[in-house]
Each structure stands twice: as structure tokens, then as C-alpha cells.
Backbone as numpy.savetxt, mean C-alpha at the origin, in Angstrom:
# Nx Ny Nz CAx CAy CAz Cx Cy Cz
12.80 -22.86 16.64 11.38 -23.04 15.86 11.91 -23.01 14.40
11.37 -24.02 13.52 11.76 -24.05 12.26 11.05 -22.90 11.38
11.81 -22.32 10.51 11.25 -21.12 9.53 11.35 -21.67 8.13
10.57 -20.88 7.34 10.93 -21.10 5.77 11.17 -19.52 5.42
12.00 -19.69 4.23 12.30 -18.07 3.71 11.60 -17.75 2.60
10.89 -16.82 2.44 10.00 -16.28 1.29 10.72 -15.11 0.68
10.92 -15.27 -0.66 11.45 -13.93 -1.43 10.47 -13.14 -2.03
10.38 -11.93 -1.74 9.42 -11.10 -2.08 9.30 -10.85 -3.51
8.04 -10.90 -4.19 7.93 -10.64 -5.76 7.19 -9.18 -5.65
7.02 -8.62 -6.89 6.55 -7.43 -7.07 4.93 -7.86 -6.97
4.31 -6.86 -6.04 2.91 -7.12 -5.55 2.73 -7.50 -4.36
3.89 -7.98 -3.82 3.76 -8.79 -2.32 3.73 -7.66 -1.30
3.01 -7.77 -0.22 3.26 -7.17 1.14 3.07 -8.15 2.09
3.24 -7.65 3.40 3.21 -8.55 4.57 1.70 -9.24 4.68
0.93 -8.32 4.38 -0.46 -8.77 4.60 -0.96 -9.92 3.43
-0.32 -9.71 2.31 -0.86 -10.79 1.27 0.11 -12.17 1.75
1.29 -11.85 2.22 2.10 -13.10 2.46 1.46 -13.65 3.63
0.97 -12.88 4.59 0.69 -13.59 5.82 -0.75 -14.31 5.52
-1.47 -13.65 4.62 -2.81 -14.17 4.33 -2.56 -15.77 3.49
-1.44 -15.64 2.65 -1.05 -17.04 1.94 -0.79 -18.04 2.97
-0.02 -17.76 4.07 0.66 -18.58 4.95 -0.24 -18.84 6.09
-1.55 -18.02 6.32 -2.43 -18.36 7.25 -2.04 -17.62 8.64
-1.34 -16.63 8.60 -0.75 -15.74 9.92 -1.61 -14.46 9.89
-1.55 -13.88 11.09 -1.86 -12.44 11.19 -0.68 -11.59 10.54
-0.80 -10.63 9.83 0.42 -9.76 9.35 1.30 -9.33 10.48
0.80 -9.08 11.81 1.68 -8.65 12.73 2.54 -9.69 13.26
2.01 -11.01 13.11 2.97 -12.26 13.54 4.20 -12.38 12.71
4.09 -11.94 11.62 5.35 -12.11 10.80 6.09 -10.91 10.81
5.48 -9.71 10.81 6.07 -8.42 10.81 6.90 -8.25 11.96
6.44 -8.60 13.30 6.94 -8.50 14.52 7.93 -9.53 14.87
8.07 -10.65 14.10 9.05 -11.84 14.49 10.36 -11.29 14.45
11.05 -11.60 15.28 12.40 -11.33 15.53 13.28 -11.65 14.53
13.01 -12.61 13.61 13.62 -13.19 12.55 13.67 -11.90 11.38
12.65 -11.19 11.57 12.17 -10.15 10.39 12.65 -8.66 10.92
13.47 -8.75 11.98 13.70 -7.36 12.62 14.55 -6.51 11.63
15.42 -6.96 10.94 16.20 -6.23 9.82 15.28 -5.54 8.88
14.56 -6.67 8.21 13.60 -6.28 7.25 12.62 -5.01 7.75
12.28 -5.18 8.94 11.30 -4.11 9.71 12.03 -2.84 9.81
13.26 -2.97 10.16 14.06 -1.66 10.37 14.52 -0.91 8.92
14.56 -1.76 8.10 14.87 -1.41 6.70 13.72 -0.65 5.96
12.63 -1.42 5.98 11.43 -1.08 5.13 10.48 0.00 5.94
10.29 -0.02 7.25 9.64 0.58 7.95 7.95 0.18 7.90
7.56 0.14 6.95 6.09 -0.03 6.36 5.96 -1.37 5.99
5.07 -2.18 6.57 4.85 -3.66 6.28 4.16 -3.82 4.77
3.72 -2.78 4.31 2.84 -2.93 2.91 3.74 -2.25 1.89
5.02 -1.94 2.32 6.02 -1.49 1.06 7.26 -2.14 1.23
7.19 -3.25 0.43 8.40 -4.11 0.26 9.17 -3.98 -0.94
10.23 -4.46 -0.98 10.99 -4.60 -2.30 11.26 -6.04 -3.03
10.90 -6.11 -4.12 11.30 -7.51 -4.78 12.60 -7.95 -4.45
12.70 -9.24 -3.85 14.01 -9.71 -3.65 14.19 -9.69 -2.15
13.46 -8.77 -1.28 13.49 -8.83 0.06 13.20 -10.36 0.70
13.76 -10.57 1.75 13.75 -11.89 2.41 12.71 -11.77 3.61
11.53 -12.81 3.71 10.82 -12.62 4.70 10.56 -14.15 5.26
10.92 -14.07 6.64 11.07 -15.44 7.26 9.78 -15.72 8.05
9.23 -17.06 7.74 7.96 -17.36 8.21 7.95 -18.60 8.97
7.64 -18.58 10.31 7.61 -19.83 11.12 6.82 -20.97 10.65
7.14 -22.08 10.97 6.12 -23.12 10.83 4.83 -23.08 11.78
3.80 -23.30 11.22 2.54 -23.20 11.87 2.19 -24.36 13.02
1.71 -23.83 14.09 1.12 -24.84 15.08 -0.27 -24.86 15.07
-0.61 -26.03 15.36 -1.91 -26.44 15.36 -2.71 -25.83 16.77
-3.87 -25.34 16.41 -4.53 -24.83 17.82 -5.87 -25.58 17.82
-6.21 -25.93 18.99 -7.68 -26.69 19.20 -8.44 -25.61 20.04
-9.72 -25.94 19.77 -10.75 -25.06 20.54 -11.95 -26.00 20.88
-12.23 -25.87 22.22 -13.25 -26.74 22.80 -14.80 -26.13 22.45
-15.57 -27.03 21.88 -16.83 -26.66 21.57 -17.98 -27.74 21.85
-18.84 -27.31 22.36 -20.11 -28.42 22.55 -20.49 -29.17 21.44
-20.66 -30.46 21.58 -20.92 -31.28 20.35 -22.29 -31.05 20.16
-22.83 -31.25 18.66 -24.13 -31.48 18.25 -24.61 -30.01 18.08
-23.85 -28.99 18.15 -24.25 -27.81 17.92 -23.43 -26.96 16.66
-24.10 -25.90 16.21 -23.33 -25.24 15.11 -22.61 -24.12 15.93
-21.34 -23.95 15.32 -20.31 -23.03 15.81 -19.82 -22.15 14.71
-19.61 -20.72 14.92 -19.19 -19.94 13.76 -17.79 -19.39 14.31
-16.83 -19.37 13.51 -15.53 -18.89 13.63 -15.30 -18.01 12.79
-14.67 -16.74 13.24 -14.31 -15.53 12.36 -12.75 -15.37 12.32
-12.33 -15.38 10.88 -10.96 -15.10 10.84 -10.80 -13.68 10.86
-9.62 -13.30 11.79 -9.51 -11.92 12.31 -8.63 -11.43 11.13
-8.43 -10.07 10.87 -7.52 -9.45 10.18 -7.92 -9.65 8.67
-9.02 -9.91 8.27 -9.78 -10.11 6.78 -11.20 -9.42 6.70
-11.35 -8.61 5.92 -10.44 -8.10 4.93 -9.54 -6.83 5.44
-8.71 -6.52 4.55 -7.66 -5.35 4.79 -8.45 -4.13 4.38
-7.79 -3.08 4.80 -8.65 -1.72 4.14 -7.62 -0.95 3.37
-8.20 -0.37 2.39 -7.48 0.59 1.40 -7.92 1.87 1.56
-7.24 2.86 1.85 -7.58 4.19 2.19 -6.83 5.16 1.06
-7.72 5.74 0.34 -7.35 6.83 -0.79 -7.83 8.19 -0.63
-7.14 9.05 -0.87 -7.60 10.50 -0.90 -7.61 11.15 -2.31
-8.59 11.71 -2.59 -8.67 12.12 -3.99 -8.81 13.91 -4.01
-7.99 14.43 -4.93 -8.12 15.86 -5.08 -8.29 16.07 -6.53
-8.78 17.18 -6.87 -9.24 17.78 -8.26 -8.59 19.10 -8.25
-7.70 19.48 -9.19 -7.10 20.76 -9.17 -6.72 21.63 -7.70
-6.20 20.52 -6.97 -5.88 21.07 -5.71 -6.98 20.93 -4.56
-8.21 20.60 -5.01 -9.41 20.73 -4.16 -9.71 19.19 -3.66
-10.13 19.14 -2.27 -10.58 17.65 -2.11 -11.96 17.22 -2.90
-11.81 16.14 -3.06 -13.18 15.52 -4.01 -14.06 14.86 -2.84
-14.89 15.91 -2.11 -15.70 15.59 -0.97 -16.86 14.99 -1.46
-17.40 13.99 -0.72 -18.76 13.52 -0.80 -19.14 13.04 -2.40
-18.24 12.50 -3.06 -18.32 12.14 -4.51 -18.81 10.60 -4.56
-19.81 10.08 -5.03 -20.17 8.73 -5.11 -19.23 8.12 -6.33
-18.66 6.67 -5.76 -17.71 6.05 -6.63 -18.20 4.43 -6.97
-17.63 3.88 -7.90 -17.70 2.53 -7.91 -16.38 1.78 -7.96
-16.04 0.84 -7.26 -14.86 0.30 -7.38 -14.74 -1.17 -7.53
-13.85 -1.58 -8.41 -13.91 -3.12 -8.83 -12.51 -3.43 -8.28
-12.65 -4.45 -7.24 -11.19 -5.11 -6.68 -11.27 -6.48 -7.14
-10.34 -6.89 -8.11 -10.15 -8.21 -8.49 -11.50 -8.91 -8.85
-12.49 -7.90 -9.72 -13.67 -8.44 -10.18 -14.96 -8.28 -9.07
-14.43 -7.94 -7.77 -15.52 -7.82 -6.84 -15.96 -6.23 -6.78
-17.39 -5.91 -7.21 -17.75 -4.62 -7.36 -18.42 -4.01 -5.94
-18.01 -2.93 -5.57 -18.72 -2.39 -4.61 -18.89 -0.70 -4.85
-19.87 -0.02 -3.97 -20.16 1.34 -4.26 -19.91 2.06 -2.96
-19.53 3.37 -3.23 -19.47 4.04 -1.72 -19.38 5.65 -2.01
-18.95 6.41 -1.21 -18.94 7.87 -1.44 -17.90 8.40 -0.71
-16.89 9.24 -1.30 -15.85 9.90 -0.45 -16.23 10.77 0.72
-15.50 10.77 1.91 -15.80 11.56 2.91 -15.50 13.03 2.74
-15.83 13.85 3.98 -15.58 15.28 3.59 -13.99 15.57 3.37
-13.16 14.77 3.69 -11.67 14.82 3.32 -11.19 14.17 2.12
-12.41 13.85 1.31 -11.98 13.34 0.17 -11.41 11.89 0.05
-11.67 11.26 1.18 -11.15 9.76 1.28 -12.06 8.80 0.89
-11.59 7.66 0.36 -12.60 6.49 0.13 -11.64 5.40 1.06
-12.57 4.59 1.67 -12.06 3.72 2.57 -12.77 2.20 2.10
-11.89 1.52 1.49 -12.48 0.37 0.78 -11.80 -1.08 1.51
-12.77 -1.74 1.75 -12.25 -3.11 2.14 -11.90 -3.95 1.13
-10.50 -4.63 1.19 -9.98 -5.40 0.06 -9.44 -6.65 0.48
-9.33 -7.85 -0.08 -8.88 -9.02 0.33 -7.36 -8.72 0.40
-6.71 -9.37 1.57 -5.04 -9.08 1.63 -4.47 -9.61 0.39
-4.93 -10.54 -0.34 -4.01 -10.88 -1.73 -4.64 -10.19 -2.86
-5.36 -9.04 -2.59 -5.64 -8.28 -3.89 -4.55 -7.98 -4.70
-4.81 -7.88 -5.94 -3.60 -7.43 -7.05 -4.04 -6.23 -7.79
-5.23 -6.15 -8.41 -5.47 -4.93 -9.20 -6.92 -4.52 -8.78
-7.20 -3.04 -9.15 -8.47 -2.45 -9.07 -8.82 -1.37 -9.93
-9.85 -0.97 -9.88 -10.21 0.35 -10.65 -11.33 1.17 -9.69
-11.17 2.40 -9.65 -12.03 3.12 -8.86 -12.52 4.27 -9.93
-14.16 4.23 -10.02 -14.61 5.32 -11.15 -15.52 6.20 -10.19
-15.53 7.39 -10.65 -16.39 8.42 -10.01 -17.60 8.54 -11.04
-19.00 8.40 -10.40 -19.99 8.34 -10.98 -20.36 9.60 -11.73
-20.17 10.86 -11.17 -20.63 11.93 -11.62 -19.69 12.60 -12.82
-18.52 12.20 -12.90 -17.44 12.72 -13.62 -17.11 11.70 -14.71
-17.22 10.49 -14.31 -16.50 9.38 -15.31 -15.18 9.21 -14.98
-14.50 10.01 -14.31 -13.00 9.80 -14.01 -12.59 8.29 -13.45
-11.69 7.91 -14.02 -11.47 6.50 -13.54 -9.84 6.40 -13.24
-9.52 5.66 -12.16 -8.18 5.42 -11.71 -7.93 3.88 -11.58
-6.75 3.52 -12.15 -6.30 1.99 -12.07 -5.52 1.89 -10.64
-5.77 0.90 -10.07 -4.94 0.58 -8.73 -4.01 -0.64 -8.95
-2.82 -0.59 -8.76 -2.00 -1.59 -8.59 -1.65 -1.87 -7.26
-2.19 -2.88 -6.71 -2.23 -2.97 -4.95 -1.05 -3.73 -4.78
-0.15 -3.27 -3.91 1.03 -3.95 -3.39 2.34 -3.61 -4.35
2.18 -2.75 -5.36 3.28 -2.61 -6.10 4.20 -1.30 -5.70
3.92 -0.72 -4.75 4.58 0.46 -4.18 6.01 -0.01 -3.69
7.07 0.43 -4.24 8.29 0.24 -3.92 8.75 1.13 -2.82
9.72 0.76 -1.89 10.00 1.87 -0.77 10.68 3.14 -1.20
10.43 4.11 -0.58 10.97 5.40 -0.85 12.36 5.60 -0.96
13.10 4.57 -0.33 14.54 4.45 -0.56 15.08 4.21 -2.03
14.09 3.71 -2.76 14.35 3.47 -4.28 13.72 4.54 -5.21
14.55 4.80 -6.28 14.21 5.76 -7.25 12.81 5.67 -7.61
12.40 4.45 -8.00 11.01 3.98 -8.26 9.93 4.28 -7.46
10.39 4.17 -6.09 9.40 4.43 -5.11 9.31 5.92 -4.84
10.28 6.84 -5.02 10.05 8.05 -5.20 9.27 8.59 -6.36
9.42 8.07 -7.52 8.59 8.33 -8.75 7.21 7.91 -8.62
7.01 6.78 -7.91 5.53 6.40 -7.80 4.65 7.18 -7.06
5.33 7.82 -5.76 4.66 8.69 -4.90 4.48 9.94 -5.72
5.44 10.50 -6.29 5.30 11.80 -7.05 4.16 11.65 -7.91
4.10 10.46 -8.82 2.92 10.38 -9.85 1.79 10.26 -9.23
1.50 9.70 -8.05 0.18 9.42 -7.45 -0.30 10.81 -6.85
0.85 11.60 -6.53 0.56 13.10 -5.89 0.19 13.95 -7.06
0.30 13.44 -8.25 0.06 14.31 -9.43 1.28 15.01 -10.17
2.32 14.67 -9.84 3.61 15.27 -10.50 3.97 14.42 -11.57
4.29 15.09 -12.75 4.49 14.13 -13.92 6.15 13.99 -14.01
6.59 12.72 -13.72 8.01 12.50 -13.62 8.26 11.37 -14.44
7.48 11.15 -15.66 7.70 10.06 -16.38 7.53 8.71 -15.86
7.94 7.59 -16.77 7.78 6.28 -16.36 8.23 5.94 -14.78
7.38 5.07 -14.20 7.91 4.93 -12.86 8.85 3.73 -12.96
10.24 4.12 -12.73 11.33 3.15 -12.90 12.65 3.87 -11.98
13.53 3.33 -12.12 14.81 3.54 -11.43 15.54 4.62 -12.28
15.17 5.37 -13.25 15.75 6.43 -13.87 15.56 7.72 -13.35
16.66 8.49 -12.72 16.60 9.85 -12.28 17.00 10.82 -13.51
16.12 11.06 -14.18 16.24 12.03 -15.35 15.91 13.41 -14.95
16.07 14.36 -16.05 15.72 15.67 -15.84 14.12 15.93 -15.50
13.38 15.09 -16.19 11.90 15.27 -15.84 11.42 14.85 -14.52
12.33 14.01 -13.90 11.99 13.51 -12.52 12.54 14.58 -11.66
13.83 15.24 -11.80 14.26 16.41 -11.02 13.23 17.52 -11.07
12.69 17.70 -12.23 11.78 18.83 -12.28 10.40 18.68 -11.61
10.08 17.33 -11.35 8.94 16.92 -10.56 9.13 17.16 -9.14
10.61 16.67 -8.74 10.99 16.78 -7.39 11.00 18.30 -6.92
11.52 19.16 -7.84 11.50 20.57 -7.46 10.19 21.13 -7.51
9.20 20.75 -8.14 7.81 21.15 -7.97 7.29 20.73 -6.62
7.54 19.41 -6.34 6.95 19.07 -5.05 7.80 19.70 -3.90
9.00 19.93 -4.09 9.71 20.59 -2.94 9.24 22.01 -2.62
9.05 22.71 -3.67 8.46 24.05 -3.74 6.95 24.19 -3.00
6.15 23.28 -3.53 4.81 23.12 -2.90 4.62 22.95 -1.61
5.54 22.12 -0.96 5.45 21.82 0.49 6.48 22.64 1.39
7.12 23.71 0.74 7.91 24.45 1.36 9.21 24.13 1.81
9.91 22.97 0.98 11.28 22.52 1.30 12.28 23.16 0.30
13.40 23.13 0.78 14.53 23.91 0.03 14.53 23.07 -1.44
14.47 23.95 -2.52 14.18 23.44 -3.82 15.50 23.15 -4.48
15.98 21.80 -4.43 17.16 21.43 -5.03 17.11 20.38 -6.21
15.76 19.64 -6.37 15.88 18.84 -7.36 16.53 17.46 -6.87
17.17 17.29 -5.71 17.75 16.16 -5.16 16.79 15.53 -4.27
16.88 14.13 -4.18 16.26 13.42 -3.16 16.72 13.25 -2.02
16.80 14.14 -1.03 17.36 14.00 0.17 16.42 13.60 1.22
16.98 13.35 2.42 16.03 12.77 3.40 14.78 13.46 3.82
15.06 14.73 3.95 13.68 15.68 4.18 12.62 15.24 2.93
13.34 15.26 1.76 12.24 14.94 0.60 11.72 13.70 0.74
12.38 12.52 1.05 11.79 11.20 1.12 10.73 11.21 2.23
11.06 11.79 3.42 10.09 11.85 4.45 8.92 12.50 4.18
9.02 13.59 3.35 7.84 14.45 3.18 6.80 13.57 1.93
7.61 12.91 1.14 6.87 12.14 0.29 6.03 11.02 1.11
6.61 10.27 1.76 5.88 9.38 2.66 4.72 10.03 3.32
4.93 11.12 3.91 3.87 11.85 4.78 2.85 12.31 3.88
3.09 13.06 2.73 2.02 13.46 1.95 1.37 12.39 1.29
2.08 11.33 0.90 1.42 10.09 0.15 0.71 9.22 1.10
1.15 9.28 2.40 0.26 8.42 3.36 1.03 6.98 3.47
1.95 6.70 2.68 2.76 5.39 3.03 4.15 5.49 2.04
């Protein structure tokens, strides 16, 4: 079966790529041609710029319908869901009303008892902002920009989102980053070394949720 090769750019994820080419995300993610990518990245929504994704050519599908009648077809897998958890000074921000702007589309909601907001988003969404009505707190959302935790930038992005000041989210592993890693390790009961070992990477993914 013919395939095309897609080179991942910053902001891409399997959902956005699948949406662009008209596939379900699982169709691309579970394709045998992408088995190495799946093994390396583990999470379809966390890719690295430069990764290669193979996309098979589409096949036409026909549906039989009665003539002279209206028919409605629903596209599966759209929209995606963005799930965020918010804390303030270590406490869950439960039952707080918010306004969210996803690429110019405005909606409102309220966090649940666990401080989580579940937000429907288009698979190709790029940027957003969520604002809490009662406090005015605002958080910018860069969708699809999370690098894998195997990269220093991926480690720093997760630390930053969890509230640890590690400086700019880049590939620099400096003293400030090491101090943030130590603080994270201490808070969750790991051996405090300031080094990014596998236990620390696994804990970052678990605590961050991806």
C-alpha cells in the first residue's frame, strides 16, 4: 500500500496530523509503519519536531442511502478533549468558573471537584487561553508544543507546568533546572539528586498527565 512520509513540526501531534489527512488518530498511530515511532514516543500527542510519520493513501468508501431523502453523517473523533488540572498553593481549584478561548472560539465552564477542566478542542487547535472568572488568573495554552520527556525541553516544560521554576523551556540543563528537579524529586518522595533519571522522567509524566 502506498504511503507518504510526513515530517513533524513544532505543534504537531497525531490527532492534528490525522485531522489534516482525514484519518482517525488510531489509524495512523497503530499502523505498522509507525511502530518504531509509537515505541519511541509512547504518547501520540507528544511528538518531537523531525519525527517521521507514515500516512497511507486514502481509500474511497461508499455508503448506500435511500434517494430523495436527507441524510446526516457524523465525523467520528472530532472534537478532541483537552483535560487540565489546576492548583493554587498546592490546593485543588475546585468548582471555579472559567472562560476559555481556543483559536478564537470562546466557551465557558467550571472545574470539577478535582480541579479539572475538560475542554473540547479541534484536533488542529494551536493556541488558547483560560481565564478564571473569580480571580482573573489567566493561563496561555500552547497546544501540541509538549516535547517528549526524553528531551531536556520536555522535562523543563513539565516542571514549568507543575509550578517549578526551571527557567526558559529549552535544551539547557543548568543549575536552575537542577534545583527545580531536586524540588520535584523531594516533593514526590524520590531520591534527591538533581539528575534526570528514568524514575524522575516516569514521575514527571505521571504527575503531569502526559
